[in-house]
Jmol script that loads the backbone (N, CA, C; Angstrom):
load data "model"
ATOM      1  N   MET A   1      -0.957 -17.016  -8.163  1.00  0.00           N
ATOM      2  CA  MET A   1      -2.091 -16.839  -7.288  1.00  0.00           C
ATOM      3  C   MET A   1      -2.466 -15.355  -7.273  1.00  0.00           C
ATOM      4  N   THR A   2      -3.752 -15.073  -7.335  1.00  0.00           N
ATOM      5  CA  THR A   2      -4.222 -13.699  -7.260  1.00  0.00           C
ATOM      6  C   THR A   2      -5.140 -13.554  -6.047  1.00  0.00           C
ATOM      7  N   ILE A   3      -5.221 -12.336  -5.541  1.00  0.00           N
ATOM      8  CA  ILE A   3      -6.084 -12.044  -4.402  1.00  0.00           C
ATOM      9  C   ILE A   3      -7.081 -10.980  -4.811  1.00  0.00           C
ATOM     10  N   LYS A   4      -8.341 -11.190  -4.520  1.00  0.00           N
ATOM     11  CA  LYS A   4      -9.400 -10.221  -4.783  1.00  0.00           C
ATOM     12  C   LYS A   4      -9.908  -9.721  -3.430  1.00  0.00           C
ATOM     13  N   PRO A   5      -9.704  -8.434  -3.116  1.00  0.00           N
ATOM     14  CA  PRO A   5     -10.209  -7.896  -1.854  1.00  0.00           C
ATOM     15  C   PRO A   5     -11.738  -7.969  -1.805  1.00  0.00           C
ATOM     16  N   LEU A   6     -12.260  -8.202  -0.614  1.00  0.00           N
ATOM     17  CA  LEU A   6     -13.697  -8.270  -0.426  1.00  0.00           C
ATOM     18  C   LEU A   6     -14.230  -6.956   0.133  1.00  0.00           C
ATOM     19  N   GLY A   7     -15.451  -6.643  -0.195  1.00  0.00           N
ATOM     20  CA  GLY A   7     -16.128  -5.481   0.374  1.00  0.00           C
ATOM     21  C   GLY A   7     -15.418  -4.171   0.093  1.00  0.00           C
ATOM     22  N   ASP A   8     -15.277  -3.370   1.138  1.00  0.00           N
ATOM     23  CA  ASP A   8     -14.702  -2.027   1.020  1.00  0.00           C
ATOM     24  C   ASP A   8     -13.201  -2.026   1.299  1.00  0.00           C
ATOM     25  N   ARG A   9     -12.481  -2.938   0.665  1.00  0.00           N
ATOM     26  CA  ARG A   9     -11.036  -3.027   0.869  1.00  0.00           C
ATOM     27  C   ARG A   9     -10.300  -2.909  -0.463  1.00  0.00           C
ATOM     28  N   ILE A  10      -9.036  -2.478  -0.349  1.00  0.00           N
ATOM     29  CA  ILE A  10      -8.159  -2.471  -1.519  1.00  0.00           C
ATOM     30  C   ILE A  10      -6.864  -3.176  -1.154  1.00  0.00           C
ATOM     31  N   LEU A  11      -6.198  -3.712  -2.148  1.00  0.00           N
ATOM     32  CA  LEU A  11      -4.897  -4.339  -1.973  1.00  0.00           C
ATOM     33  C   LEU A  11      -3.862  -3.388  -2.544  1.00  0.00           C
ATOM     34  N   VAL A  12      -2.864  -3.031  -1.724  1.00  0.00           N
ATOM     35  CA  VAL A  12      -1.873  -2.030  -2.091  1.00  0.00           C
ATOM     36  C   VAL A  12      -0.477  -2.627  -1.968  1.00  0.00           C
ATOM     37  N   LYS A  13       0.373  -2.302  -2.940  1.00  0.00           N
ATOM     38  CA  LYS A  13       1.789  -2.664  -2.845  1.00  0.00           C
ATOM     39  C   LYS A  13       2.508  -1.423  -2.338  1.00  0.00           C
ATOM     40  N   PRO A  14       3.009  -1.464  -1.081  1.00  0.00           N
ATOM     41  CA  PRO A  14       3.680  -0.285  -0.524  1.00  0.00           C
ATOM     42  C   PRO A  14       4.918   0.100  -1.334  1.00  0.00           C
ATOM     43  N   LEU A  15       5.099   1.401  -1.518  1.00  0.00           N
ATOM     44  CA  LEU A  15       6.285   1.926  -2.182  1.00  0.00           C
ATOM     45  C   LEU A  15       7.311   2.254  -1.111  1.00  0.00           C
ATOM     46  N   ILE A  16       8.491   1.703  -1.252  1.00  0.00           N
ATOM     47  CA  ILE A  16       9.538   1.906  -0.253  1.00  0.00           C
ATOM     48  C   ILE A  16      10.310   3.167  -0.598  1.00  0.00           C
ATOM     49  N   ALA A  17      10.329   4.086   0.333  1.00  0.00           N
ATOM     50  CA  ALA A  17      11.040   5.345   0.125  1.00  0.00           C
ATOM     51  C   ALA A  17      12.011   5.567   1.278  1.00  0.00           C
ATOM     52  N   GLU A  18      13.293   5.531   0.987  1.00  0.00           N
ATOM     53  CA  GLU A  18      14.288   5.818   2.009  1.00  0.00           C
ATOM     54  C   GLU A  18      14.397   7.322   2.181  1.00  0.00           C
ATOM     55  N   GLU A  19      14.488   7.736   3.421  1.00  0.00           N
ATOM     56  CA  GLU A  19      14.628   9.147   3.684  1.00  0.00           C
ATOM     57  C   GLU A  19      16.110   9.469   3.852  1.00  0.00           C
ATOM     58  N   VAL A  20      16.570  10.463   3.109  1.00  0.00           N
ATOM     59  CA  VAL A  20      17.978  10.853   3.143  1.00  0.00           C
ATOM     60  C   VAL A  20      18.065  12.309   3.573  1.00  0.00           C
ATOM     61  N   THR A  21      18.966  12.576   4.528  1.00  0.00           N
ATOM     62  CA  THR A  21      19.162  13.952   4.982  1.00  0.00           C
ATOM     63  C   THR A  21      19.943  14.736   3.940  1.00  0.00           C
ATOM     64  N   LYS A  22      20.038  16.059   4.137  1.00  0.00           N
ATOM     65  CA  LYS A  22      20.779  16.902   3.196  1.00  0.00           C
ATOM     66  C   LYS A  22      22.244  16.499   3.103  1.00  0.00           C
ATOM     67  N   SER A  23      22.791  15.958   4.182  1.00  0.00           N
ATOM     68  CA  SER A  23      24.196  15.556   4.182  1.00  0.00           C
ATOM     69  C   SER A  23      24.409  14.158   3.614  1.00  0.00           C
ATOM     70  N   GLY A  24      23.315  13.480   3.214  1.00  0.00           N
ATOM     71  CA  GLY A  24      23.446  12.178   2.566  1.00  0.00           C
ATOM     72  C   GLY A  24      23.285  10.986   3.489  1.00  0.00           C
ATOM     73  N   ILE A  25      22.873  11.201   4.737  1.00  0.00           N
ATOM     74  CA  ILE A  25      22.685  10.097   5.674  1.00  0.00           C
ATOM     75  C   ILE A  25      21.306   9.477   5.442  1.00  0.00           C
ATOM     76  N   VAL A  26      21.286   8.147   5.281  1.00  0.00           N
ATOM     77  CA  VAL A  26      20.028   7.429   5.081  1.00  0.00           C
ATOM     78  C   VAL A  26      19.444   7.111   6.455  1.00  0.00           C
ATOM     79  N   LEU A  27      18.214   7.591   6.695  1.00  0.00           N
ATOM     80  CA  LEU A  27      17.550   7.334   7.971  1.00  0.00           C
ATOM     81  C   LEU A  27      16.826   5.994   7.916  1.00  0.00           C
ATOM     82  N   PRO A  28      17.024   5.136   8.912  1.00  0.00           N
ATOM     83  CA  PRO A  28      16.339   3.842   8.919  1.00  0.00           C
ATOM     84  C   PRO A  28      14.860   4.003   9.223  1.00  0.00           C
ATOM     85  N   ASP A  29      14.098   2.956   8.919  1.00  0.00           N
ATOM     86  CA  ASP A  29      12.658   2.947   9.163  1.00  0.00           C
ATOM     87  C   ASP A  29      12.328   3.240  10.624  1.00  0.00           C
ATOM     88  N   THR A  30      13.174   2.777  11.538  1.00  0.00           N
ATOM     89  CA  THR A  30      12.907   2.944  12.961  1.00  0.00           C
ATOM     90  C   THR A  30      13.008   4.388  13.405  1.00  0.00           C
ATOM     91  N   ALA A  31      13.653   5.248  12.618  1.00  0.00           N
ATOM     92  CA  ALA A  31      13.793   6.656  12.974  1.00  0.00           C
ATOM     93  C   ALA A  31      12.521   7.438  12.692  1.00  0.00           C
ATOM     94  N   GLU A  32      11.632   6.871  11.900  1.00  0.00           N
ATOM     95  CA  GLU A  32      10.408   7.570  11.533  1.00  0.00           C
ATOM     96  C   GLU A  32       9.385   7.450  12.653  1.00  0.00           C
ATOM     97  N   LYS A  33       8.628   8.484  12.844  1.00  0.00           N
ATOM     98  CA  LYS A  33       7.539   8.430  13.832  1.00  0.00           C
ATOM     99  C   LYS A  33       6.266   8.023  13.098  1.00  0.00           C
ATOM    100  N   GLU A  34       5.219   8.798  13.192  1.00  0.00           N
ATOM    101  CA  GLU A  34       3.934   8.481  12.551  1.00  0.00           C
ATOM    102  C   GLU A  34       3.913   9.022  11.136  1.00  0.00           C
ATOM    103  N   LYS A  35       4.901   8.649  10.328  1.00  0.00           N
ATOM    104  CA  LYS A  35       4.984   9.137   8.960  1.00  0.00           C
ATOM    105  C   LYS A  35       3.989   8.393   8.069  1.00  0.00           C
ATOM    106  N   LYS A  36       3.465   9.092   7.089  1.00  0.00           N
ATOM    107  CA  LYS A  36       2.518   8.492   6.155  1.00  0.00           C
ATOM    108  C   LYS A  36       3.262   7.685   5.096  1.00  0.00           C
ATOM    109  N   GLU A  37       2.598   6.685   4.550  1.00  0.00           N
ATOM    110  CA  GLU A  37       3.193   5.839   3.525  1.00  0.00           C
ATOM    111  C   GLU A  37       2.435   5.974   2.219  1.00  0.00           C
ATOM    112  N   GLN A  38       3.095   5.533   1.153  1.00  0.00           N
ATOM    113  CA  GLN A  38       2.497   5.546  -0.170  1.00  0.00           C
ATOM    114  C   GLN A  38       2.469   4.125  -0.707  1.00  0.00           C
ATOM    115  N   GLY A  39       1.510   3.865  -1.586  1.00  0.00           N
ATOM    116  CA  GLY A  39       1.429   2.564  -2.203  1.00  0.00           C
ATOM    117  C   GLY A  39       0.661   2.629  -3.504  1.00  0.00           C
ATOM    118  N   GLU A  40       0.832   1.587  -4.301  1.00  0.00           N
ATOM    119  CA  GLU A  40       0.139   1.494  -5.589  1.00  0.00           C
ATOM    120  C   GLU A  40      -0.967   0.448  -5.475  1.00  0.00           C
ATOM    121  N   ILE A  41      -2.163   0.799  -5.915  1.00  0.00           N
ATOM    122  CA  ILE A  41      -3.307  -0.110  -5.832  1.00  0.00           C
ATOM    123  C   ILE A  41      -3.123  -1.254  -6.823  1.00  0.00           C
ATOM    124  N   VAL A  42      -3.266  -2.480  -6.316  1.00  0.00           N
ATOM    125  CA  VAL A  42      -3.113  -3.687  -7.119  1.00  0.00           C
ATOM    126  C   VAL A  42      -4.478  -4.303  -7.430  1.00  0.00           C
ATOM    127  N   ALA A  43      -5.406  -4.228  -6.464  1.00  0.00           N
ATOM    128  CA  ALA A  43      -6.754  -4.785  -6.652  1.00  0.00           C
ATOM    129  C   ALA A  43      -7.730  -4.014  -5.767  1.00  0.00           C
ATOM    130  N   ILE A  44      -8.997  -3.987  -6.189  1.00  0.00           N
ATOM    131  CA  ILE A  44     -10.033  -3.233  -5.491  1.00  0.00           C
ATOM    132  C   ILE A  44     -11.247  -4.121  -5.260  1.00  0.00           C
ATOM    133  N   GLY A  45     -11.816  -4.041  -4.042  1.00  0.00           N
ATOM    134  CA  GLY A  45     -13.041  -4.766  -3.728  1.00  0.00           C
ATOM    135  C   GLY A  45     -14.240  -4.105  -4.392  1.00  0.00           C
ATOM    136  N   GLU A  46     -15.411  -4.690  -4.195  1.00  0.00           N
ATOM    137  CA  GLU A  46     -16.605  -4.188  -4.864  1.00  0.00           C
ATOM    138  C   GLU A  46     -17.624  -3.592  -3.903  1.00  0.00           C
ATOM    139  N   GLY A  47     -17.181  -3.151  -2.722  1.00  0.00           N
ATOM    140  CA  GLY A  47     -18.080  -2.545  -1.757  1.00  0.00           C
ATOM    141  C   GLY A  47     -18.527  -1.159  -2.190  1.00  0.00           C
ATOM    142  N   GLU A  48     -19.647  -0.716  -1.643  1.00  0.00           N
ATOM    143  CA  GLU A  48     -20.214   0.588  -2.014  1.00  0.00           C
ATOM    144  C   GLU A  48     -19.307   1.754  -1.608  1.00  0.00           C
ATOM    145  N   LYS A  49     -18.731   1.690  -0.402  1.00  0.00           N
ATOM    146  CA  LYS A  49     -17.892   2.799   0.073  1.00  0.00           C
ATOM    147  C   LYS A  49     -16.647   2.965  -0.788  1.00  0.00           C
ATOM    148  N   ILE A  50     -16.039   1.859  -1.164  1.00  0.00           N
ATOM    149  CA  ILE A  50     -14.804   1.926  -1.957  1.00  0.00           C
ATOM    150  C   ILE A  50     -15.104   2.410  -3.377  1.00  0.00           C
ATOM    151  N   LYS A  51     -16.282   2.079  -3.905  1.00  0.00           N
ATOM    152  CA  LYS A  51     -16.664   2.552  -5.244  1.00  0.00           C
ATOM    153  C   LYS A  51     -16.824   4.067  -5.264  1.00  0.00           C
ATOM    154  N   LYS A  52     -17.307   4.640  -4.155  1.00  0.00           N
ATOM    155  CA  LYS A  52     -17.516   6.088  -4.073  1.00  0.00           C
ATOM    156  C   LYS A  52     -16.200   6.860  -4.120  1.00  0.00           C
ATOM    157  N   LEU A  53     -15.088   6.203  -3.793  1.00  0.00           N
ATOM    158  CA  LEU A  53     -13.778   6.873  -3.818  1.00  0.00           C
ATOM    159  C   LEU A  53     -13.218   6.992  -5.231  1.00  0.00           C
ATOM    160  N   ASN A  54     -13.825   6.310  -6.196  1.00  0.00           N
ATOM    161  CA  ASN A  54     -13.392   6.338  -7.605  1.00  0.00           C
ATOM    162  C   ASN A  54     -11.922   5.970  -7.777  1.00  0.00           C
ATOM    163  N   LEU A  55     -11.477   4.971  -7.033  1.00  0.00           N
ATOM    164  CA  LEU A  55     -10.099   4.500  -7.155  1.00  0.00           C
ATOM    165  C   LEU A  55     -10.024   3.496  -8.295  1.00  0.00           C
ATOM    166  N   LYS A  56      -8.822   3.362  -8.863  1.00  0.00           N
ATOM    167  CA  LYS A  56      -8.626   2.357  -9.901  1.00  0.00           C
ATOM    168  C   LYS A  56      -7.247   1.730  -9.739  1.00  0.00           C
ATOM    169  N   VAL A  57      -7.091   0.551 -10.276  1.00  0.00           N
ATOM    170  CA  VAL A  57      -5.811  -0.158 -10.208  1.00  0.00           C
ATOM    171  C   VAL A  57      -4.738   0.714 -10.848  1.00  0.00           C
ATOM    172  N   GLY A  58      -3.606   0.841 -10.168  1.00  0.00           N
ATOM    173  CA  GLY A  58      -2.511   1.668 -10.665  1.00  0.00           C
ATOM    174  C   GLY A  58      -2.418   3.017  -9.979  1.00  0.00           C
ATOM    175  N   ASP A  59      -3.514   3.471  -9.329  1.00  0.00           N
ATOM    176  CA  ASP A  59      -3.465   4.739  -8.584  1.00  0.00           C
ATOM    177  C   ASP A  59      -2.473   4.620  -7.433  1.00  0.00           C
ATOM    178  N   LYS A  60      -1.817   5.723  -7.135  1.00  0.00           N
ATOM    179  CA  LYS A  60      -0.932   5.780  -5.966  1.00  0.00           C
ATOM    180  C   LYS A  60      -1.688   6.501  -4.860  1.00  0.00           C
ATOM    181  N   VAL A  61      -1.734   5.885  -3.671  1.00  0.00           N
ATOM    182  CA  VAL A  61      -2.492   6.429  -2.561  1.00  0.00           C
ATOM    183  C   VAL A  61      -1.601   6.653  -1.347  1.00  0.00           C
ATOM    184  N   LEU A  62      -2.075   7.499  -0.452  1.00  0.00           N
ATOM    185  CA  LEU A  62      -1.401   7.818   0.795  1.00  0.00           C
ATOM    186  C   LEU A  62      -2.205   7.192   1.920  1.00  0.00           C
ATOM    187  N   PHE A  63      -1.511   6.535   2.871  1.00  0.00           N
ATOM    188  CA  PHE A  63      -2.185   5.902   4.006  1.00  0.00           C
ATOM    189  C   PHE A  63      -1.278   5.955   5.223  1.00  0.00           C
ATOM    190  N   GLY A  64      -1.833   5.738   6.406  1.00  0.00           N
ATOM    191  CA  GLY A  64      -1.067   5.782   7.643  1.00  0.00           C
ATOM    192  C   GLY A  64      -0.061   4.648   7.731  1.00  0.00           C
ATOM    193  N   LYS A  65       1.039   4.893   8.411  1.00  0.00           N
ATOM    194  CA  LYS A  65       2.121   3.914   8.539  1.00  0.00           C
ATOM    195  C   LYS A  65       1.645   2.583   9.108  1.00  0.00           C
ATOM    196  N   TYR A  66       0.749   2.631  10.076  1.00  0.00           N
ATOM    197  CA  TYR A  66       0.300   1.400  10.734  1.00  0.00           C
ATOM    198  C   TYR A  66      -1.089   0.957  10.276  1.00  0.00           C
ATOM    199  N   ALA A  67      -1.593   1.528   9.205  1.00  0.00           N
ATOM    200  CA  ALA A  67      -2.919   1.179   8.696  1.00  0.00           C
ATOM    201  C   ALA A  67      -2.876  -0.152   7.953  1.00  0.00           C
ATOM    202  N   GLY A  68      -3.986  -0.846   7.977  1.00  0.00           N
ATOM    203  CA  GLY A  68      -4.135  -2.051   7.168  1.00  0.00           C
ATOM    204  C   GLY A  68      -3.481  -3.291   7.737  1.00  0.00           C
ATOM    205  N   GLU A  69      -3.650  -4.374   7.003  1.00  0.00           N
ATOM    206  CA  GLU A  69      -3.102  -5.680   7.359  1.00  0.00           C
ATOM    207  C   GLU A  69      -2.065  -6.100   6.324  1.00  0.00           C
ATOM    208  N   GLU A  70      -0.878  -6.473   6.796  1.00  0.00           N
ATOM    209  CA  GLU A  70       0.196  -6.882   5.884  1.00  0.00           C
ATOM    210  C   GLU A  70       0.040  -8.335   5.472  1.00  0.00           C
ATOM    211  N   VAL A  71       0.388  -8.610   4.221  1.00  0.00           N
ATOM    212  CA  VAL A  71       0.316  -9.955   3.660  1.00  0.00           C
ATOM    213  C   VAL A  71       1.546 -10.153   2.785  1.00  0.00           C
ATOM    214  N   GLU A  72       2.177 -11.325   2.880  1.00  0.00           N
ATOM    215  CA  GLU A  72       3.306 -11.661   2.006  1.00  0.00           C
ATOM    216  C   GLU A  72       2.872 -12.754   1.052  1.00  0.00           C
ATOM    217  N   MET A  73       3.241 -12.585  -0.214  1.00  0.00           N
ATOM    218  CA  MET A  73       2.920 -13.596  -1.221  1.00  0.00           C
ATOM    219  C   MET A  73       4.177 -13.948  -1.991  1.00  0.00           C
ATOM    220  N   ASP A  74       4.234 -15.187  -2.484  1.00  0.00           N
ATOM    221  CA  ASP A  74       5.351 -15.613  -3.319  1.00  0.00           C
ATOM    222  C   ASP A  74       5.285 -14.877  -4.647  1.00  0.00           C
ATOM    223  N   LEU A  75       6.453 -14.647  -5.233  1.00  0.00           N
ATOM    224  CA  LEU A  75       6.521 -14.062  -6.570  1.00  0.00           C
ATOM    225  C   LEU A  75       5.956 -15.050  -7.580  1.00  0.00           C
ATOM    226  N   PRO A  76       5.602 -14.581  -8.778  1.00  0.00           N
ATOM    227  CA  PRO A  76       5.063 -15.491  -9.804  1.00  0.00           C
ATOM    228  C   PRO A  76       5.978 -16.681 -10.072  1.00  0.00           C
ATOM    229  N   THR A  77       5.422 -17.722 -10.641  1.00  0.00           N
ATOM    230  CA  THR A  77       6.137 -18.963 -10.925  1.00  0.00           C
ATOM    231  C   THR A  77       7.471 -18.709 -11.611  1.00  0.00           C
ATOM    232  N   GLY A  78       8.501 -19.399 -11.128  1.00  0.00           N
ATOM    233  CA  GLY A  78       9.817 -19.276 -11.730  1.00  0.00           C
ATOM    234  C   GLY A  78      10.686 -18.201 -11.096  1.00  0.00           C
ATOM    235  N   GLN A  79      10.149 -17.453 -10.151  1.00  0.00           N
ATOM    236  CA  GLN A  79      10.924 -16.408  -9.480  1.00  0.00           C
ATOM    237  C   GLN A  79      10.963 -16.700  -7.992  1.00  0.00           C
ATOM    238  N   ALA A  80      12.130 -16.470  -7.399  1.00  0.00           N
ATOM    239  CA  ALA A  80      12.274 -16.707  -5.965  1.00  0.00           C
ATOM    240  C   ALA A  80      12.016 -15.412  -5.208  1.00  0.00           C
ATOM    241  N   GLY A  81      11.479 -15.553  -4.013  1.00  0.00           N
ATOM    242  CA  GLY A  81      11.259 -14.385  -3.170  1.00  0.00           C
ATOM    243  C   GLY A  81       9.796 -14.148  -2.862  1.00  0.00           C
ATOM    244  N   LYS A  82       9.563 -13.094  -2.108  1.00  0.00           N
ATOM    245  CA  LYS A  82       8.202 -12.751  -1.690  1.00  0.00           C
ATOM    246  C   LYS A  82       7.938 -11.274  -1.942  1.00  0.00           C
ATOM    247  N   VAL A  83       6.669 -10.923  -2.068  1.00  0.00           N
ATOM    248  CA  VAL A  83       6.236  -9.540  -2.258  1.00  0.00           C
ATOM    249  C   VAL A  83       5.321  -9.189  -1.090  1.00  0.00           C
ATOM    250  N   GLU A  84       5.490  -7.987  -0.549  1.00  0.00           N
ATOM    251  CA  GLU A  84       4.657  -7.549   0.565  1.00  0.00           C
ATOM    252  C   GLU A  84       3.527  -6.659   0.061  1.00  0.00           C
ATOM    253  N   TYR A  85       2.326  -6.929   0.542  1.00  0.00           N
ATOM    254  CA  TYR A  85       1.150  -6.138   0.206  1.00  0.00           C
ATOM    255  C   TYR A  85       0.450  -5.719   1.487  1.00  0.00           C
ATOM    256  N   LYS A  86      -0.453  -4.742   1.372  1.00  0.00           N
ATOM    257  CA  LYS A  86      -1.291  -4.341   2.497  1.00  0.00           C
ATOM    258  C   LYS A  86      -2.742  -4.302   2.052  1.00  0.00           C
ATOM    259  N   PHE A  87      -3.629  -4.828   2.902  1.00  0.00           N
ATOM    260  CA  PHE A  87      -5.059  -4.679   2.714  1.00  0.00           C
ATOM    261  C   PHE A  87      -5.483  -3.446   3.485  1.00  0.00           C
ATOM    262  N   LEU A  88      -6.123  -2.501   2.804  1.00  0.00           N
ATOM    263  CA  LEU A  88      -6.593  -1.275   3.439  1.00  0.00           C
ATOM    264  C   LEU A  88      -8.107  -1.175   3.315  1.00  0.00           C
ATOM    265  N   LYS A  89      -8.738  -0.629   4.356  1.00  0.00           N
ATOM    266  CA  LYS A  89     -10.171  -0.327   4.293  1.00  0.00           C
ATOM    267  C   LYS A  89     -10.335   1.031   3.640  1.00  0.00           C
ATOM    268  N   ASP A  90     -11.542   1.337   3.235  1.00  0.00           N
ATOM    269  CA  ASP A  90     -11.809   2.624   2.590  1.00  0.00           C
ATOM    270  C   ASP A  90     -11.392   3.795   3.476  1.00  0.00           C
ATOM    271  N   GLU A  91     -11.588   3.695   4.787  1.00  0.00           N
ATOM    272  CA  GLU A  91     -11.246   4.800   5.687  1.00  0.00           C
ATOM    273  C   GLU A  91      -9.740   4.938   5.931  1.00  0.00           C
ATOM    274  N   ASP A  92      -8.938   3.924   5.557  1.00  0.00           N
ATOM    275  CA  ASP A  92      -7.483   4.000   5.710  1.00  0.00           C
ATOM    276  C   ASP A  92      -6.827   4.858   4.622  1.00  0.00           C
ATOM    277  N   VAL A  93      -7.517   5.019   3.500  1.00  0.00           N
ATOM    278  CA  VAL A  93      -6.969   5.802   2.380  1.00  0.00           C
ATOM    279  C   VAL A  93      -7.133   7.279   2.686  1.00  0.00           C
ATOM    280  N   LEU A  94      -5.997   7.994   2.774  1.00  0.00           N
ATOM    281  CA  LEU A  94      -6.024   9.413   3.106  1.00  0.00           C
ATOM    282  C   LEU A  94      -6.139  10.290   1.882  1.00  0.00           C
ATOM    283  N   GLY A  95      -5.602   9.822   0.752  1.00  0.00           N
ATOM    284  CA  GLY A  95      -5.657  10.624  -0.466  1.00  0.00           C
ATOM    285  C   GLY A  95      -5.017   9.903  -1.635  1.00  0.00           C
ATOM    286  N   VAL A  96      -5.254  10.441  -2.823  1.00  0.00           N
ATOM    287  CA  VAL A  96      -4.681   9.906  -4.053  1.00  0.00           C
ATOM    288  C   VAL A  96      -3.575  10.856  -4.500  1.00  0.00           C
ATOM    289  N   ILE A  97      -2.416  10.314  -4.830  1.00  0.00           N
ATOM    290  CA  ILE A  97      -1.270  11.116  -5.291  1.00  0.00           C
ATOM    291  C   ILE A  97      -1.383  11.274  -6.800  1.00  0.00           C
ATOM    292  N   GLN A  98      -1.361  12.537  -7.251  1.00  0.00           N
ATOM    293  CA  GLN A  98      -1.475  12.797  -8.695  1.00  0.00           C
ATOM    294  C   GLN A  98      -0.200  13.388  -9.236  1.00  0.00           C
TER     295      GLN A  98
END
end "model"
wireframe off; spacefill off
backbone 0.3
color backbone group
């Protein structure tokens, strides 16, 4: 199954990054405050605002921790498990990571 975002939205697969202190302690997600997140664009809508951002599939973007709507999808046929994605509006994208 594939999803095509409508209008000025993009579909992003969040990149999970564990934060580790200098002493090697892994900080849990709950320890983070309003930290920004990163994700890889999987699909792009065809709205005018999103086209002006010149984004393309595969770009890595920065967005707010609580931005967008989360969606879970099953992995492709023959694989068990689920993949988490986020739908973001054009204004949720803070920048492109180069």
